[in-house]
N, C-alpha and C positions, 0 to 999 in steps of 0.2 A: 625592538632590538633584544630586549631581555628574554622574551619568549623564544626567539630564534636561538640564542645561546643556550638556554635551558633545554630546549628540545635536542640540540646536537650534543650537549654534554651527556644527556641521558642515553642517547643512541651510542655515543662513544663508550659509556659504561656497559651497555648491553653487548657491544662488540668485544670488550675486554673480558667480560665475565667468563666465557668458556676457556680463554687462555689462562686466566687466573686460577680457575678450578683445576685445570690440567697441571699447572705449575705446582699447586699445593698438594695434589695427589702424588705427583712424582717426588716432591720434597719429602712428603710423609714416608713414602717407600724408601727413599734414600736414607733418611735419618733413622728410621726404625729397623730396617733390614740391613741395608748395605753398610752403614757405619758400624753397627754392632758386629757384623761378621768380619769386617775389615779389622776391627780392634782385636778380635780373637785370633785371626790369621796372623796379624802382626806380632801378637804375643807368642804364638807357637813357632812361627818360622822367621820372624824378624823382618818381614817384607810386607809392604802395604800395596794392595792391588785394588784400585778403584773399580767399582762395578761388579766385584766378585760376589757380593751379597745378593744382588739382584739376579745374577747368573745362577747362583746356587738355589735361589728361590724358584726360578723357572725349571731347573733340573729336578728339584724336589716335587713340584707340581706334575711334571711329566712322568716321573717314576710313580707317583701316587695314582695318576690316571692309568698307567700300565697295570699297576697292582689291582685297581678296581675293575679292570676289564677281564681278568682271568678268574678261574674258579676259586683259587685260594684267596684272592683279594675279596671276591664277593662273599665268600664264607666268613672272612674276618670282619668285613663291614656288617654283615648280618649279625654276627656275634656282638659287635659294639652296639648295634641298634637294639638288640634284645636286652642287653645290659642297661642301656639308657632308659628303657621303659620303666625301670624300677626306681629311678631317681626323679622326684617330682619336677624340679625346675629344669633340669637337663632334658627331661622327656619332651617338654613343650618346645624348647629351643631346637632340639635335634629333629623333631618332627617337622617344624617349620623349614629348617634347612634342607631336609630331604624333599619336601614338596617344591621348594624353590629350585633345587637341583634338577628335579624331574621336569619341571616346567621349562627350564632353559635347555635341557637335553633333548626334548622331544619337539621338533619343529611342527609336527602335525597337530600339536595342541592349539595352534592358532593364537598363542599369546602375542599380543601387540602386532598382529598382522592386519587387522581390519579396523578402520577408523569410522565411527558413526556419529551422528547427531542424535540426541535424545532430549525430549522435553523433560526437564529435570525439576526446576523450582516451581514453575507455574506454566499453564498452557501458553504457548507462543514464545517461551523462553527456552532456548536450545543450549545444550552443553555438549562439548566434545567428549566422546567416550571411546574406549578401546575394548573390543570384544576379546575377552580372555578365555572363553570356552562356552560350553552349554551345560545345562542341568535339566534333568527330566522331572517334571512336576507330575507325580503319579496321581494325585488327587484330581487335578484338572485334565490330565491326559495330554499334556502338551510339553514341548521343549522350550525352555527359556534361555535367553542369552545372559551370560555372566559379564557384566560391564564394569569396567573401572573408569570412573570419572575423576580425573586429576584436578587439583586446585592450583591456581596460579599464584605466585611463580614457583611454588614448591610441588612438583608433581608426585613426590613420595607421600604427600598427604592427599586424601581424596575419599571417594565414596565407592563402595562395591554395591551394585544393584542387580537385581534379577528382573529382566524386562522381556516382554513378548517381542518376537521378531518384527511384528507389524508396527510396533511403537517406535522403532528406530529408523533413521534415514541414513543410508550409506553415503559416505563422502568419498570423492575421488582423490583425497589428499593422501600422501604417503605418511607413514608413522613419523618420520623426521619432520615433515611440514607441520603436522598436528602438534608434535612435542615443542617445536619452535614457537608456535602460536601460544601454547600454554606457558612456557618458560618466560616469554617476553610480555605476558599479559595481553596478548592480542596485537602487539605492535608489529611483530614479524609473522609472516605467513602468507598463504595464497590470497589473491585479491577477490576470488569468487568461489562459490560452491555450486556443484551440479548435482 
């Protein structure tokens, strides 16, 4: 009886987790952006408008996207990038941000589009991996897969490995199915692999 309750309490917790994370993300945005903007607007015009901060943040991001898409915006961003190269700590952070931005902006990069199994810890022990791209090994004269192998239950921690194509096994799982399996520690996910 106790095992039954324990199992379903844990499943209930896993079902609640995405809702809780979404709630806290929205709460963070509401408290940090919307409330501050609402206070400023109330101070200036004497009227409180709920949601105005989030709306202004979206408008700001839209305008920034427009600016980055024309020649003047690209020139300004190139100027900022050039200036950031001379500031040690900012240089590393800015470069990482640029690489992440490019990865999400270019769908042909294949980031998180292909799910594979790879023998990771020992022969016969398989891990879920995501193909993030390829890299050319000039010495061996072959192309290697850049794999990200996430750890459960925190997929932001994991391993980046370079693996020969022949050493991986394609999964017919979607990225969502594979991520659910990682996040839940294997409790949620497809019942078979092909």
